[in-house]
N, C-alpha and C positions, 0 to 999 in steps of 0.2 A: 106194773100195771101201765108203766110209761114206755116200756121197752116193747111192750107186746102193739101198745096203738103204732109206736112208731112202725112195726115189723110192717104190721098189719097195711099201715100205710104207704110201705114200700112195696107189696106184694100188692097191695090197688094201683101205684102210678106203673109199676112194671108189667100189668095186667091192659093200659089201655094204651103203653108202647108196646106191648104186642101185638093187641089188638088194630093198632093203627101203621103199625110195620105188614100187616097180612093184607091190609088193600095198597100197598107199593108193587106187591109177587107179582111178575106178567102171569097176566093174563085176571087177575082181579074182578070182583064186583065192585065198582063205587059203592062206596058210601050211603047213607042219607044226607042232606044237608046236615040236617037238626045236629047230627052224632059230628060233623067236621065242625061245623059252628060251637057248639060243644067247648070242643076240643081248644078253641083257638081262642076262648075265654079262659082256659087254662091258665093258673100262677103260674103253673113250672114251664118254664123254654123250651126245655127239651118236646118237651108237650106239643108243645102251639108250633115248633118248627115241624115234628110230623103236617101235625093235620094240616101248615101250609101243603108241606110238599105233596098232601094226599089230593089238597083241592088241586093243584095245577096238574098232578098227571092223570085227573079221570076229569080234567077241564069244568067242572063246576063253580060256572059264570055267577051263581047265583053266591058266594063265596065274595065275590069283590067286598060288597059293605063290611064282614066280620074280619077281613084280613086285612083290609085299612085300619080299622078300632082299633084291630091287635099290635097292629106295629104302633099306631097312638102313644096306644099303653104302654110295649114293650122300650119305647123312648123316653116315655113320660117314669117309671122306672131307674131307666139309667142299669146300672154294673145290677144293681141287688136284683134288678129282674128280668135280666137278660146278657149274662156272664158271659162272652165272648161274641156277643150279639148276634149267635144260634140262630135265636124265632129271624131276628131282619133280617138278615141275607136271607133264609127262605123265603118268607112274605115275598122280599122283591123280585124274586124269583119266580115267584109262584103268578103274581100280579104281572110280572113278563106276557111270561108263558099262557094265563089266560089274556095275551093283548090289552091287555087294560090301558084308557085310552085316557086319559090324565095327564097328558104329558105338567103339568104343572106339580101334581101329586110327587112323578119319579122328579125334578128337580127341584122343590123341598129335598128330598127323600135322600138328593146328591146331598146334601150338607151337613148328614148325621157323624157327629165324627162323638168317639167315647173314648176315652179314657181309663185304661187301666193298671192301676199296681203292678208292677214286677220291680224287680232287685237289681236296684238303681234310677230310677224314673217310673217311668206308665209307658204303655202304648194302647197305640188308637185301635184298638177293633174290630169299627168299624168301617174299615179299607171296603172288605167285597162285599157291603153295601151298598158303596160307591160306586165301585166297579160293574156291581149288579143295574142302575141307576145308568150309568154311561150306554150295560149295554141295550139297555130297553131305549134311548131315547135314541135309535139309531132309524128305532122304526119309524119316526114323527120327522113333517116338516122342519128343516130345516131354520125357516125364520124364529123355529118357538122355539131352539133347543143350542141356535148356537151360541150367544152369551152365557149360557152355564158349560157348554165344552169349553167354551174360551176361560172361560173362571176352571176347569177342575186339571188345566193343563200344568198349573198354577200349584195345583194341592200337593200338603203338605209329606206324603208320602209316592213312590217314589210309580210304586205297582198303578197306587190312581192318575198320575202324570200318560205312560205311559198307556193306561185301553182308553185316555180321552183325542190321547192320539191317533190311537189306532181306529177310536171311532171318524174322529175327523177326515180320516185314512177312505173308509170305508163313503161317509158323501162323495169325496169328493173331488170338492167347486173348487172354485178361485176363490170364495172365500175363505173356503177352509184350507187348499194350500198355502194362503196367507198366517192364515197363524201358526200352522207347522211350523211356516218356515220363522218366523218371528221366535216363535218359541227355539229355532235350533241357533241363530243365531246369537241369543241372551244366553245360550248355555244354560248345562244343570251338572247338580251334583252328581248324578248319576248316568254312568256311565251304559247303563241298559235303556235309560231314557232316552239318550242323544244317540242309541243306538235302533231306536223303532224310532227315531224322527229321521235318521237315516234311512230307513226302509222307507217311509212314507215319502217323503221326497222325493225320489227314485221313481217311485211307483206314480206320484204326479206328473211327474217329467221327467224323463230321463233322460235326456241328450239333455234339458236345462240344469239339473241337481246332482249329475257325476261328475263334473269338473266342482263342486263346492262339498261332497263327498271326498272327495281326490285333495286336497286341500288341508279336511281333516286327519287326513290320514298322513300325510307328512309331517305334521305340526302339534303339541300340543300332549298333553298325556297317555302315557302310554296305553292305558285302560278303555282312554277314548279313540287311539288310532286304530285300537285292535277290532273296535265297534265297528268306524267305517273299510276298516279292510274286509270285514266278514260282511259287511251289505252291498260295497261293490263286487262282489263274486257271490252273494245272492241274486243279484241285477243281471247278470251274466251277459250284461253288456258288450260290445266285439273290441274296446277297450280297456277292458277291467282288466285282462292280462297285460297288456301294457302298463299302463300304471302302477297297478301291487310287482309287477317286475321292478320295475322305474326303486319304489318303495324297495326291493328286498335290496339290490346294488347294491344305497347308501346308507342302509341301516349297517350299524355296526353290533349292534345289540343282540346280544344270545335266544334270549329270550322272545326278544321283538320278531327277532327272525321268523321261532321258529311263528310263532303266529301267520306272519306276512305265509308261510311254507302252506303250512295249513289252510291259510282263501286260496293261493294259486292252488294247489290239491282240486276245492272246492270247483273250482271251473271246468276239468272234464274236459279241455282243448288239448290239441296233439304241442301246443308250447308248453303247460302245465307242466306237459308230460312228461317231454326231456330237460327242463329244470329238477323235477323231482327224479330223474334217471339220474340223473349230470352227479347226486346228492347220495344215492347208494351208500356208501362204504363212508360215509364223512361221520364222524364219529359226535356230531351234533344233531345230526339232520337226519343220519343215516334211518332212523327206524319209524321220524317219522312218511319221509319217502319212500320206503318198501311199503308199510302198509294201506296208503293212500293209493303209488300206482296197480295193490295186491287188487281193491275195487273197481279198479279199470277196463272198461271194454278191452276184450282182448289184443281188435287192431290198434286201439293206440300205444298199449302194454308191447305190441309186435314193432310200433312204428319207432319206441324207440329203440332198439338193439336190431332193427334194422340199419340208424340212422350211426 
């Protein structure tokens, strides 16, 4: 008896999920608001996440209230209600897609943390919830979200810190610039966060911050130096080749020189082409040099041969 009941429930759940999936197919007609609202109140977080996706996909603006209610319920229920924050992530995305204009709601939601047990400790599964809130904040006035974004640059998760820096860069104002500068000067345990900071500063003001990034290229942790090298290369600044070439000349470590050569190769300039051509037969760097030169325009490759 119990087995038959369990099987019937499983079939019913699959039917619900199949129904919601049908509304996400290209060209599908929108469901009724009552259908979506009923699914948003379901106890299964996967159903709620699908219903949220449907609401966002079909621009069901009347579903904002039920979406917010579902988010609150999933937060209160913690891991038991929404393992992996599947529903909460989908709800934040749907509300952003619907253009929900309650700034404070997204600020409050950006504080969501959900620790779930893993082997040897716990993991925060709400990282993408906070990142989704950060993306939504870029729609609002600077003065309404600046404090929240500044706070999120110090989030415990690198992914969230990077999202906050990207959002600050999107605002592009002086106050955002100074927040990113402060974050950069304070340093970060994640080289990826430092890399995002380098790129953001160069985007804010290339002339001002190129030297600052170059300083990080010449000293400190190798992983951060690599991020600085690639940030300089991606800037396409006229000075980038000289800076990277100088670091190449001073560097003795093989691994770092490989990274520097890859960064120099991104510049696709005559100077970069000449440097690559000069190491085609080098046992340490020849493969990188050959593969990079092969991607260069014919005129740059021809220039190295004629030289």
